[in-house]
C-alpha positions in Angstrom: 106.8 -68.3 39.9 104.8 -66.8 36.9 101.9 -64.3 37.3 99.5 -64.5 34.5 96.6 -61.6 34.0 93.6 -63.0 31.9 90.5 -61.0 31.6 91.7 -58.7 34.5 92.0 -61.8 36.8 95.6 -62.5 38.2 96.9 -66.1 38.4 100.1 -67.4 40.2 101.6 -70.2 38.5 104.1 -72.4 40.8 106.5 -74.2 38.8 107.4 -76.5 41.9 106.5 -79.6 43.2 103.4 -80.3 45.6 105.4 -80.0 48.8 107.0 -76.7 47.8 103.6 -75.3 47.4 102.5 -76.4 50.4 105.4 -74.8 52.3 105.0 -71.7 50.5 101.0 -71.7 51.3 102.1 -72.3 55.0 104.6 -69.8 55.1 102.3 -67.1 53.6 99.4 -68.1 56.1 101.9 -67.8 59.1 103.4 -64.6 57.9 101.0 -62.3 56.2 99.4 -59.8 58.5 95.8 -60.0 58.2 92.9 -57.6 59.8 90.5 -59.6 61.6 87.2 -57.7 61.7 85.4 -58.2 65.4 81.9 -59.4 65.1 79.3 -59.5 67.7 79.7 -62.8 69.3 77.0 -62.3 72.4 74.4 -65.1 72.0 72.1 -62.4 73.4 69.0 -63.8 70.9 66.5 -66.4 71.7 63.9 -68.3 69.6 60.7 -66.0 69.3 62.9 -62.9 69.2 61.5 -59.9 66.9 64.4 -58.6 65.1 65.0 -56.3 62.2 67.6 -57.4 59.6 70.4 -54.8 59.1 72.2 -56.0 55.9 71.8 -57.8 52.7 68.7 -58.7 50.4 66.4 -58.8 53.4 67.7 -55.0 54.8 64.8 -53.7 57.0 62.7 -56.5 57.1 61.1 -57.6 60.4 61.8 -61.0 61.3 61.2 -63.7 64.3 64.2 -65.8 65.4 63.5 -69.6 64.8 67.0 -71.1 65.5 70.2 -70.0 67.2 73.8 -71.3 66.6 75.8 -69.6 69.4 79.1 -71.7 68.2 78.8 -70.3 64.4 77.3 -66.9 65.4 74.4 -67.6 63.4 70.6 -67.3 63.6 67.6 -68.6 61.3 64.7 -66.1 61.2 61.5 -66.4 59.5 61.4 -62.9 57.4 58.1 -61.4 57.0 57.5 -61.1 53.3 54.9 -59.1 51.4 51.5 -60.8 51.9 52.2 -62.2 55.1 54.2 -65.1 54.1 57.5 -66.0 56.2 60.7 -67.0 54.6 63.6 -68.7 56.5 66.8 -66.8 56.2 70.2 -67.7 58.0 72.0 -64.5 59.1 75.1 -63.7 61.1 74.4 -62.0 64.7 76.0 -58.9 63.1 73.0 -58.9 60.5 70.4 -58.2 62.7 69.4 -56.2 65.7 66.3 -56.8 68.5 63.2 -54.5 68.0 
C-alpha cells in the first residue's frame, strides 16, 4: 500500500492484483462501522400538498408537491419563484415540511 497526498487529497495505491483489491474492498465494507443517519421515511406527502422547503438552495421557499416516490423517499415539488414562476425541484422527505 502507498499513501500519496497531492494538493491536500489523499490517494491510496494498492500494488496488488484486481482480485486482492476486491477482497480488501469487501473486507472494509463489512468491517468498518458506519453511523447511519435515520431520515424521515413516512410517505405522508401527497400530490397537491403545500410544503415549505427546509434546506438547500431553495430553503424557506413555498412549494406544491407534484410527485411522490415512496420507495426512494423523494418528492418532486413545484417551488414558487419570484414573479410567480414555478420550478420543479426533487427533494428528500427530510427536506420539506407540510404547511
